[in-house]
C-alpha positions as CSV (number, residue, x, y, z in Angstrom):
1,M,0.0,0.0,0.0
2,I,1.3,3.4,-1.0
3,G,1.2,5.9,1.8
4,T,-0.3,9.3,1.3
5,I,1.6,12.5,1.9
6,A,0.0,14.7,4.4
7,E,-1.1,18.1,3.2
8,P,1.2,20.9,4.6
9,V,-0.4,23.1,7.2
10,I,-0.4,26.7,5.8
11,R,-0.7,29.4,8.4
12,S,-1.4,33.0,7.8
13,A,1.7,35.1,8.6
14,T,3.3,38.4,7.8
15,R,6.7,39.8,8.3
16,P,6.8,42.1,11.3
17,T,7.0,45.3,9.1
18,W,3.8,47.4,8.7
19,A,2.4,50.8,8.3
20,E,-0.2,52.4,10.5
21,V,-2.6,54.8,8.8
22,S,-4.7,57.1,11.0
23,L,-7.9,57.8,9.2
24,A,-8.9,60.1,12.0
25,Q,-5.9,62.3,11.2
26,L,-6.7,62.1,7.5
27,R,-10.2,63.4,8.2
28,Q,-8.7,66.2,10.4
29,N,-6.3,67.2,7.6
30,F,-9.2,67.4,5.2
31,R,-11.2,69.6,7.6
32,T,-8.2,71.8,8.0
33,L,-7.8,72.2,4.3
34,Q,-11.5,72.9,3.7
35,L,-11.5,75.5,6.5
36,H,-8.4,77.1,5.0
37,V,-10.0,77.6,1.6
38,G,-13.5,78.2,2.8
39,S,-16.8,76.5,2.1
40,A,-17.2,78.2,-1.3
41,V,-14.2,76.4,-2.6
42,N,-14.6,72.7,-3.6
43,V,-11.8,70.4,-2.4
44,C,-11.0,67.7,-4.9
45,A,-9.2,65.1,-2.6
46,V,-6.4,63.5,-4.6
47,V,-6.2,59.7,-3.9
48,K,-4.2,58.7,-6.9
49,A,-1.2,56.4,-6.6
50,H,-2.7,54.3,-3.8
51,A,-3.4,57.5,-2.0
52,Y,0.3,58.4,-2.0
53,G,1.0,55.0,-0.5
54,H,-1.7,55.2,2.2
55,G,-4.4,53.0,0.5
56,S,-6.8,54.7,-1.9
57,L,-10.0,52.8,-1.0
58,E,-9.7,53.2,2.8
59,C,-8.7,56.8,2.4
60,A,-11.5,57.6,-0.1
61,R,-14.0,56.0,2.3
62,A,-12.8,58.1,5.2
63,L,-12.7,61.3,3.1
64,E,-16.2,60.7,1.7
65,S,-17.6,60.2,5.2
66,E,-16.0,63.5,6.1
67,G,-17.8,65.3,3.3
68,A,-15.4,65.1,0.3
69,K,-17.5,65.3,-2.9
70,W,-14.6,65.1,-5.4
71,F,-11.7,62.7,-5.8
72,G,-8.7,62.9,-8.1
73,V,-7.4,59.7,-9.6
74,T,-4.8,59.1,-12.3
75,S,-6.8,57.1,-14.7
76,L,-9.7,54.6,-15.2
77,D,-7.8,51.7,-13.6
78,E,-7.6,53.6,-10.3
79,A,-11.3,54.7,-10.5
80,I,-12.8,51.2,-11.1
81,P,-12.0,49.7,-7.7
82,L,-13.3,52.8,-5.9
83,R,-16.6,52.7,-7.8
84,E,-16.9,48.9,-7.2
85,A,-16.4,49.5,-3.5
86,G,-19.2,52.0,-3.4
87,I,-17.4,55.4,-3.5
88,T,-20.1,57.6,-5.0
89,G,-18.4,61.0,-5.2
90,R,-17.4,62.7,-8.4
91,M,-14.1,61.4,-9.8
92,L,-11.7,63.4,-11.9
93,L,-9.4,61.4,-14.2
94,M,-6.4,63.6,-14.0
95,T,-4.4,62.2,-16.9
96,G,-7.4,61.6,-19.2
97,F,-8.2,58.3,-20.8
98,W,-7.0,55.8,-23.4
99,R,-8.8,55.1,-26.6
100,G,-11.4,52.4,-26.0
101,E,-12.1,53.5,-22.3
102,E,-14.5,56.3,-23.1
103,E,-17.8,54.2,-22.8
104,E,-16.7,52.6,-19.5
105,L,-15.8,55.9,-17.9
106,I,-19.2,57.3,-18.9
107,R,-21.0,54.2,-17.4
108,L,-19.1,54.7,-14.2
109,H,-20.0,58.5,-14.1
110,L,-16.4,59.6,-14.2
111,T,-15.1,63.0,-15.4
112,P,-12.1,63.0,-17.6
113,I,-9.6,65.9,-18.1
114,I,-9.1,66.4,-21.8
115,W,-6.8,68.5,-23.9
116,E,-6.9,67.2,-27.5
117,A,-9.4,67.1,-30.3
118,W,-9.5,63.3,-30.6
119,Q,-10.6,63.1,-27.0
120,V,-13.5,65.4,-27.6
121,E,-14.5,63.4,-30.7
122,L,-14.3,60.0,-28.8
123,M,-16.2,61.3,-25.8
124,E,-18.9,62.8,-28.0
125,K,-19.4,59.6,-29.9
126,A,-19.5,57.4,-26.8
127,A,-21.9,59.7,-25.0
128,S,-24.2,59.7,-28.1
129,T,-24.0,55.9,-28.3
130,L,-25.0,55.5,-24.6
131,G,-27.7,58.1,-24.8
132,V,-26.0,60.5,-22.4
133,S,-26.7,64.2,-23.2
134,R,-24.6,66.0,-20.6
135,Q,-21.4,64.0,-20.0
136,P,-19.0,66.4,-18.1
137,V,-15.4,67.0,-19.2
138,H,-12.7,69.3,-17.8
139,L,-10.3,71.0,-20.2
140,K,-6.6,71.3,-19.2
141,V,-4.5,74.2,-20.5
142,D,-0.7,74.0,-20.7
143,T,0.4,77.3,-19.2
144,G,4.1,76.4,-18.9
145,M,4.4,73.0,-17.2
146,G,5.1,71.4,-20.6
147,R,3.4,68.0,-19.9
148,L,-0.3,67.7,-20.6
149,G,-2.7,70.4,-21.7
150,V,-3.8,72.3,-24.8
151,A,-1.6,75.1,-25.9
152,L,-3.1,78.6,-26.0
153,S,-2.7,78.7,-29.7
154,D,-4.8,75.6,-30.1
155,L,-7.4,76.5,-27.5
156,P,-9.9,78.3,-29.9
157,A,-10.2,75.1,-32.0
158,I,-10.8,72.9,-28.9
159,C,-13.4,75.4,-27.7
160,S,-15.1,75.2,-31.0
161,A,-15.2,71.4,-30.9
162,L,-16.6,71.5,-27.4
163,R,-19.2,74.0,-28.3
164,S,-20.3,71.8,-31.2
165,A,-20.4,68.6,-29.1
166,Q,-24.1,68.0,-28.3
167,H,-23.6,65.3,-25.7
168,L,-20.8,66.9,-23.7
169,R,-20.8,69.5,-21.0
170,F,-17.7,71.7,-20.7
171,E,-17.7,71.7,-16.9
172,G,-14.2,72.6,-15.9
173,L,-11.1,74.5,-16.9
174,S,-7.8,73.7,-15.3
175,T,-4.0,74.0,-15.4
176,H,-1.1,72.8,-13.3
177,L,1.6,74.9,-11.7
178,A,5.2,73.9,-12.0
179,S,6.8,75.8,-9.1
180,S,4.1,76.7,-6.6
181,E,6.6,76.2,-3.7
182,A,9.0,78.8,-5.0
183,L,7.7,81.9,-3.4
184,D,9.8,84.2,-5.5
185,S,9.4,82.4,-8.8
186,D,8.2,84.5,-11.7
187,S,7.2,81.3,-13.5
188,V,4.1,81.1,-11.4
189,E,3.1,84.6,-12.3
190,K,3.6,83.8,-16.0
191,Q,1.5,80.7,-15.7
192,L,-1.3,82.6,-14.0
193,K,-1.2,85.3,-16.7
194,A,-1.4,82.6,-19.4
195,F,-4.3,81.0,-17.6
196,E,-6.1,84.3,-17.5
197,Q,-5.6,84.4,-21.3
198,A,-7.1,81.0,-21.5
199,R,-10.1,82.0,-19.5
200,S,-10.6,85.0,-21.8
201,I,-10.4,82.8,-24.9
202,V,-13.0,80.4,-23.3
203,R,-15.3,83.2,-22.5
204,S,-15.0,84.6,-26.0
205,A,-16.0,81.2,-27.4
206,G,-19.3,81.5,-25.4
207,L,-18.3,78.9,-22.8
208,A,-18.7,79.2,-19.1
209,P,-17.2,76.3,-17.1
210,E,-18.7,75.7,-13.7
211,F,-15.4,74.8,-12.1
212,V,-12.0,76.5,-12.4
213,H,-9.0,74.8,-10.7
214,V,-5.3,75.5,-10.6
215,A,-4.1,75.0,-7.0
216,N,-2.2,72.0,-5.8
217,T,-0.9,71.6,-2.3
218,G,1.8,74.3,-2.4
219,S,-0.5,77.0,-3.9
220,I,-3.3,76.0,-1.6
221,I,-1.1,76.9,1.4
222,A,0.7,80.0,0.1
223,R,-1.1,81.4,-3.0
224,R,-4.7,82.4,-2.3
225,E,-4.9,83.9,-5.7
226,T,-4.8,80.5,-7.3
227,W,-7.8,79.0,-5.5
228,N,-10.7,79.9,-7.8
229,N,-13.6,77.6,-6.9
230,M,-11.8,74.3,-6.8
231,V,-8.5,73.1,-5.4
232,R,-6.7,69.8,-5.7
233,P,-4.8,68.9,-2.5
234,G,-2.7,65.7,-2.7
235,I,0.1,65.3,-0.3
236,A,-1.3,67.9,2.2
237,L,-4.1,65.4,2.9
238,Y,-1.5,63.0,4.2
239,G,0.3,65.6,6.3
240,Y,3.1,66.9,4.1
241,H,4.1,69.5,1.7
242,L,7.4,70.4,-0.1
243,P,9.6,72.9,1.7
244,F,8.8,76.4,0.5
245,Q,11.7,78.2,-1.2
246,R,11.5,81.7,0.3
247,P,12.7,84.8,-1.5
248,A,16.0,86.3,-0.6
249,K,14.2,89.3,0.8
250,E,11.7,88.3,3.5
251,V,8.1,88.8,2.4
252,N,4.9,88.4,4.4
253,N,3.8,84.9,3.3
254,N,1.9,82.6,5.5
255,T,3.2,79.2,4.6
256,H,2.0,77.3,7.7
257,L,-0.9,74.9,7.7
258,A,-1.7,72.7,10.7
259,I,-1.6,69.3,9.0
260,T,0.0,66.2,10.5
261,P,1.4,63.0,8.9
262,V,-1.2,60.3,8.6
263,L,1.2,57.3,8.2
264,T,3.6,55.7,10.7
265,W,5.9,53.0,9.4
266,K,7.2,50.4,11.9
267,T,9.1,47.1,12.1
268,R,10.6,45.0,14.9
269,I,14.1,43.9,15.8
270,L,14.7,40.5,14.2
271,S,18.2,39.8,15.7
272,L,20.8,41.3,17.9
273,R,24.6,40.8,17.7
274,D,27.7,42.2,19.3
275,V,30.6,43.0,16.9
276,Q,34.1,44.2,17.5
277,A,35.9,47.3,16.3
278,N,37.0,47.4,12.7
279,Q,34.1,45.0,11.7
280,P,32.8,45.6,8.1
281,L,28.9,45.5,8.0
282,G,26.6,44.7,5.1
283,Y,27.2,44.4,1.4
284,G,30.6,45.7,0.2
285,G,31.7,46.4,3.8
286,T,31.0,50.1,3.2
287,Y,30.6,50.7,6.9
288,V,33.3,49.6,9.4
289,T,32.7,49.9,13.1
290,K,35.1,52.2,15.0
291,A,34.5,50.6,18.3
292,P,32.7,47.5,19.7
293,A,29.0,47.9,18.8
294,H,25.6,46.3,19.5
295,I,23.9,45.9,16.1
296,A,20.2,45.2,15.5
297,V,18.9,43.5,12.4
298,L,15.6,44.8,11.1
299,P,13.4,42.8,8.7
300,V,12.9,45.7,6.2
301,G,14.8,46.7,3.1
302,Y,14.5,48.4,-0.2
303,A,12.0,45.8,-1.4
304,D,9.7,47.3,1.2
305,G,10.5,50.8,0.0
306,L,13.2,51.9,2.4
307,N,15.3,54.1,0.2
308,R,18.8,52.7,-0.3
309,Q,20.2,56.2,-0.2
310,L,19.5,56.1,3.6
311,S,22.4,53.6,3.9
312,S,24.7,54.8,6.7
313,R,22.8,58.1,6.7
314,G,19.3,57.6,8.0
315,R,18.1,56.8,11.5
316,V,15.2,55.0,13.3
317,I,13.6,55.4,16.7
318,V,13.7,52.6,19.2
319,R,13.1,52.6,22.9
320,G,13.0,56.4,23.0
321,H,16.3,56.8,21.2
322,Y,17.5,57.5,17.7
323,A,19.6,54.7,16.3
324,P,21.6,55.2,13.1
325,I,21.3,53.0,10.0
326,V,24.7,51.4,9.4
327,G,25.9,49.7,6.2
328,R,24.0,49.3,3.0
329,I,20.3,48.7,3.2
330,S,19.7,45.4,1.4
331,M,16.5,44.0,-0.2
332,D,15.0,42.6,3.0
333,L,17.3,43.6,5.9
334,T,18.7,46.7,7.5
335,L,21.2,47.1,10.2
336,V,21.1,49.8,12.9
337,D,23.5,50.6,15.7
338,V,21.7,50.3,19.1
339,T,24.9,50.5,21.2
340,G,24.2,52.0,24.7
341,I,20.4,51.7,24.5
342,N,19.3,49.9,27.7
343,G,17.0,47.0,27.6
344,I,17.1,46.5,23.9
345,A,15.6,43.1,22.9
346,V,14.5,41.0,19.9
347,G,11.0,41.9,19.1
348,D,11.3,45.6,20.1
349,E,9.2,47.9,18.0
350,V,11.2,50.3,15.7
351,I,9.8,53.4,14.1
352,L,11.0,54.0,10.5
353,L,8.7,56.9,9.8
354,G,6.8,58.5,12.6
355,S,7.2,60.1,16.1
356,A,7.4,59.0,19.7
357,G,8.5,60.6,22.9
358,G,9.4,63.9,21.3
359,L,11.5,62.2,18.6
360,S,10.5,62.3,15.0
361,V,11.6,60.9,11.6
362,D,9.4,61.9,8.7
363,A,9.2,61.6,5.0
364,V,10.8,65.0,4.5
365,E,13.9,63.8,6.4
366,H,14.1,60.7,4.3
367,A,13.6,62.7,1.1
368,T,16.4,65.2,2.1
369,L,18.9,62.4,2.7
370,A,17.9,60.5,-0.5
371,N,17.9,63.7,-2.6
372,T,14.3,63.2,-3.6
373,V,10.8,64.4,-2.5
374,P,8.5,63.1,0.2
375,Y,6.0,62.1,-2.4
376,E,8.4,59.4,-3.6
377,I,9.2,58.2,-0.1
378,L,5.6,57.6,0.7
379,C,4.6,56.2,-2.7
380,N,7.5,53.8,-2.6
381,I,6.4,52.0,0.5
382,S,5.6,48.7,-1.2
383,K,2.4,46.7,-1.2
384,R,4.2,43.9,0.7
385,V,4.1,46.3,3.7
386,P,0.6,45.7,5.2
387,R,-1.4,48.8,6.1
388,R,-3.3,48.9,9.4
389,Y,-6.0,51.4,9.7
390,S,-7.4,53.1,12.7
391,S,-10.4,55.4,12.8
C-alpha cells in the first residue's frame, strides 16, 4: 500500500513590518484644508497612486464620510476599484483616458480631463451611443508645465469642438503649476497670466465652465490667488508639503498649515549581535565599526520601500532613542547601531517613519537624505508592507 503525503499546514503570517494609517488624522487634515480655503471652494481630494502609499480605498471612504465630494485619480484603472467598493463621489481622471475606455468611464460616471481634439471626438461619440446628453469633461491648458494640456494657440479650436459637441458639458477649466513652492518664482506669475488668457479665450467662445481649478498643495497653502472655486490637495491630505523656497528678501507669506502626517511605518528587531571594532557590516563592507558595537537587524529593506540612499545616513527610533542605520540597506534587511540603548531586545518595536516621545523621523527627512521628494518616499512603501487602519 502506497502511503499518502499529508497536506502541509499553511498558516497566515506576515513579516513584522507594517504601516499604521490614521484615518482620524486624514479626516482632520481634510477639515483643516476645507476650513483654510472656505466653504465656497470645492476640495478635490487626490487619492491617486494608492493615495500616495496610504491606501486609496480606505482613504477615499474616510474622506467621503468627512464630506469630500470630489476625488482625483490618475486614470480609469484607479477609479474602477473605488466605484466597485461603493465610492459615489465625483471622480476626476487627472491624466485623461486611453482610446477604448470612453464608454466605460461614462458608465461609471467619471469626469475626464481632456486637452486634444480626438478626446472630444471620442467622448462625444461614446456619449451619443450611450444616450448621455450631458457628459461632463474638464479641459486642461498647458500654461508652462510642458506636460499635458492644450496650448493657448490651439485653445480656440478645442473650444469650437466642445461648443459643437451636443452630448458633452464643458464643466471645468484647469491647469497645473510647475513651481508653486518657489515663493519668489516669476514662472508662477507667468503661468497665472497665461491661464487668464485661456479663460478669456474660453469666454470669447461663449463657454462658461462651472469649475476652475489651478491650485495644488503648495499653492493652496501659500497662494490664495490660485484657489478659484476648486483646489486639488494631494500630499497635504496625508500631512506633508514640499519645503517652501523663500525669497532672498523676506516677504509676508503665511506658509504654515496645521496638518499632521497620517502614516507611521514600523518594524521589529529580528536579531541582535555584538561586533568588534573594525568590523565591516553589510554588502561591500562600506561601513566599518570604529569601536565595539551592538547591532540590531531589522526585517525591512529596499523591497519594502526603504530608500537605499539612507544607507549609513538615515536613522530610526527605538526605545526612546535615535539609532543610526549602518551599512548598506539590502533587499530585505537593514542594520542599525543600538549601542548603549538599555533593555534592547529582539521583538522591540522600531519606528522607521513617525514620532514617539518627542522624537521624529518623517518623509521630509528621508527625502532630504535621499535627494528626492516626500512624495516618492511615501509612494514607494511597497504593497508587501501591510497597512493597518485606525479610525
